[in-house]
N, C-alpha and C positions, 0 to 999 in steps of 0.2 A: 805827071806834074800838074797837069790841068785838072786831073781828078782830085788831087790833094787840095788844090785851091778851092775846088768846088765844095769839098767836104768841110773845110774850115769856114767857108762862106756860109754853108748851110747851118753849121753849129752856131755861129754868131747870130744868124738870123733867128734861131730858136731861142737864144738867150734874150735877144731884144724883144721877141714875142712874149716871153715869160714876164719880163720887166713891165711890159705894157699891160699884161693881164693883172699884176699886183700879187701880194702875199696870199698864201692859202689860209684857210680857217684854222687849221691845226697850228700853223706857225704863229698866227695871231694869238691864239689861246695860250700857247707856250710862253710867248713874250709877256702876256698879261700876268700869268702865274709867277714868272720870274720876278717881275717888278713888284708884285704883291708880297712875295716871300722876302724880297730885299727890304721892302718898307716895314714889314712886321719885325724883321731882324733888327733893323735900325731902331724901331720903337721899343723893342724889348731891351736892347742895349741901353737906350736912354733911361728907361724905367729902373734898370739895375743900377745905373750910375746914380740916379736920384736917391734910390733906396740906400745904396752904400754910403752916400754922402750923409744922409739923415742918420744912419746908424753910427757913423763916425762922430757926428756932432753929439748924439745922445751919449755915447761912451765918454767923450771928452767932458760933457757936462756932468755925468755921473761921477767920473773920476775927480772932477773939481769939487763936487758936493761932498764926496767921501773925505777928501783931503781937508776941506773946510771943517767937517764935523770932527775929524781927528784933532785938528788944531783947537777947536772949541772944547773938546773933551779934555785935552791936556790942560787948557787954561782953567777949566772948572776944577780939575783935580788939584792943580797948583794953587787954587784960591785966587787967581788973578781976576776972575769974574764969578759972580754968584748965580747968574742966570744966563741962558743962551737963547738967542732967537733962532738958532739953527737946529739945535737938538730938542726935540719935543717927545714926550712920552705918549706913545700912541695907545690908546685904550680901545680894545676890541669891543665893539658894541654887540652885546648879546641879543639874539632875536627874542622877541617877546612871544611867549607861548601861552595858550589858554590854560586855565587852572587844571583841568582834568588831564591835559597833556603833560603838565609839570608833575602831577601825581604819578602818572604812568611811567614817566622817565625815572622818577625817584625809585619806584619799586623795581624797575628793570635793572638799573645800575647797582642797586643794593640788595638784590634778591638773596644772595648767599648770606650776608650779614643779618638780614631780616629773618631768614630761616633759622639760623643758629640762635639768634636772640629770642625768637618765638619759642623754640624748643626749651631753652634754659628757663624762660619765664614760666612755661607750662610745668616743668619739673619742680621748680621752687614753689610754685603755687600749690601743686599737689602735695608736696612735703609739708608746707605750712598748714594747709587745710587738714591734712591727715593728723598732724601733730596736735592741733587744737581741737579737732573733732573726736580724736581717739580717747576713749574713757580709760583712765588708769585703773588697773585692777585694785581691789581692796587689799589683796595680799599676794606677794610673789614668793614662791618657794623654789630653791634649787634642789634638785634630786641628783646627788652625786654618788653613783654606785656603778659597779660593773654587772649588776643584776639586770639583764636584758628584759626579763619577763616583767619585772616591777616597772621598769622604765616604759615599757610598751603600753601599760595600762594606766597612764597618768590621769585619764579622765575620771576614773573611780576614786583616785586619791584626791583630786580637786573637789569632787562632790562631798567626800568625807570632811575635808577641811572647811568647806563653806558652811557647815553646821555651826562652827565655832567662831565665825568671822562676822563682824558688823559691817554695815554699809558705811565705810570710812569716807568714800568720795561723794556721798550724797546723791548718787544717780538713781536711787530707788531700787537697786538690785545688788546682789552680792556676787562678786566674781573673784575666784582664786586662780592664779596662773601657775602652773608647774613648769619649770625649766629643766628638762632632763638632760644631763650632760654625763655620758659614760666616762668614768675614771678607771682606766686600765693600767697595767704595768708599763705599756708603751704609748701612753697618751701623748707624750711629747714627740716621740719619733713619728707617729702617724698624723701629727697635726696638719701636715701639708695636704693630706687627703681628707681628713675628717673635720679639722678646724675646732676640735673639742677643747684643746688647751687654750686656744685663743678666745673662744667663747667664755670659758671659765675665768680666765684672767680679766677679761672685760667686765664680767659680772662682779668679780671681787673688787673692782675699782669703782663700782657704782653703789648708790645707797638704797636701791630699790629692794633687792632680795636679801633680807636679813635672816630669815629662817632657812636652815639647810637641813637636808636629810642625807646623812653620810654613812660610809662604812669605814673600816680601819684603814683601807688603802687610800681613800679620799682624804681622811683626816691627816695622814702623813703628807699627802701632796699639797694640801692647803695650809700646812703648819697649824693644825687646829689649836695647839696650846697657845699660840700667839694671836690667832685671828678670831677664835670663838670664846664666848663668855664662859666663865667658870660657874656652872650651874650648882655645884656642890655648896658654894657659898650662899647662893640664893635659896636653895632648898636643902638644908643640911639634914642628913640622915634619911633621905628619900631612897626607897628600896631599888628604884630603877634608874637612879642618877649616879653617874660616876664621872668625875672630872667635868668635862664640857659637853656631856651628852646625856639625853634621856633615852635609854636603851629600850627597844621595842620587842626584844625577844620574848620576854616573860609577860606579854600582854596579848590581848586578842586583836591587835592592830591588823593582822593579816585577815582575820574574819571580817572586820569592819569594812575593809576596802575590797573584799572579795578576792583576796590573793590566795591561791591554792597552797596548802601546807603552811609551814612557818617561815618567817623571814629569817635572813642570816643573823647569827648571834651578835655580829658587830654593827648592826644597823641602828642608828640613833638619830634623834632630832637635836639640833643645836641652834644657837643664836650668835650671829656675828657681833663683835664688839663695835659700838658706835665710834667711828673715827672719821677723820677728814679724808675724803677720797676725791674723785672728780666732782662730787657733790659736797655740800657742806656737812659738817658734823651734826648740825642742828637737824637737817633733813633726815639724816640716818637715825638720829635719836628718836624722831617721830615714828619712823618705820619700825625701830626696835621696840618701842612701847606697844605698837599694834601687834607685832609678832609675839612678844612676851605674853600679852593677854591671851592670844590664841593658844600658845603653848600650855598655859595654865589650864585652859578649858579642855585641851586634849588630854592632859595628864589626869584631870578629874574624871574624864570619861573612861580612860583606859585603866586607871588604878582600881576602879570599882568593878572590874570584870574578873571572871575566873581565869586563873593562869592556865595556859594550854599545856598539853602534854609535851614533854621534851622529846625532840627527834634527834637522830644522829647528826653530827656536824656535817654541813654541806660545803664548807669552805676551808681552805688551807691557811687562812689568815689566823693570826694569833687570837685565840678566843678572849673575849672580855669577861672577866669574872665579876658578876654582879653580887651585891650584898644579898644574902638570903634572909 
C-alpha cells in the first residue's frame, strides 16, 4: 500500500515537472499549423461566400435585363414605342488592316473562284483571238466519197483548185481548204465512233462550203436533187454535166491531181443551192458566186484535155451514163 502511494506520488511529481518545463517544440508547431489551416479555411469560405453572392447578384441583374429587353421588344413590335433605350444594335468594329494585308486576304478567301474565272477568261480570250486572227480560206470544198485513197491525198486536190481561185479575202495569198468526210453505207450507224454524219450535217447547215465533190452514195445521203444546183440549166448540152453534177470520169482530173488510174464513174463536182442556214442567205450567195466562178475555170481546164481510156468499173454503184 505504501508502495502504491509512492508510485502515484512519483507520477504526479513527473506531471508537475513537465508542466513546469512547458510544451515541446513539436507540439507548438502542430498548434501553429492547425491554427493556420483553420484561418485559411475560414478565409476561403469567406471568399466563396462573397463570390457566390456576387454571382447571384449578376444573375439577378442579367435576368432583369433580359426581361426588360423582352418587354421593350414586345412594345416595339406592337408599335407602342418607336425607339428603345434598352435595345441597341451592336455593330462589330472590324479591325483595320493594311492594304497589302487586305489584298492577301481577298486572294486567300477567293482563290477557287479566282482560279475558275482566270481559266474561263483565258479560254474565251484564246477563242476570240483565234477567231479574229484566223484567216478565212478563199474557198472551202467538201469531199464526200468513200474513196479512201482520194480522201487521203487532199493536199494535191487543194493545190489543183488553188490554180483557179482568186484572193477573195485580200490577205495576199490563195488558200483552198478541203473537208474530207467519208460517206459510207453505215455513216449514220458509225457516227458515235467517227462523227462523220455529225460533221457533214454541221457543214450542210453553214454557208462556207458551197462546192462539193460527191459520188452517187453521197448524193443520195445529202438529197442532191434538193440541196444541189441544177447545172444542166446553167450549162445546157454540156457533155460532162448531168443533172446537178459535173462528172469527172471522162476528163483527166485524176492526172491533174496525181491520182493513180481513173476516178470512179460517179464522182462529180456540184454546187449547193444558196439558202438560209445558220448563216444568212446573202452570205451563202457570195460563197456560191465564188464557187461557181472556180467551177467554170475547172471545166474550161478539163474540157480541153484528152479523154482518158476507159477502165473496167471499180464500183458497184449504179453507173451514171454521160452524154457522148
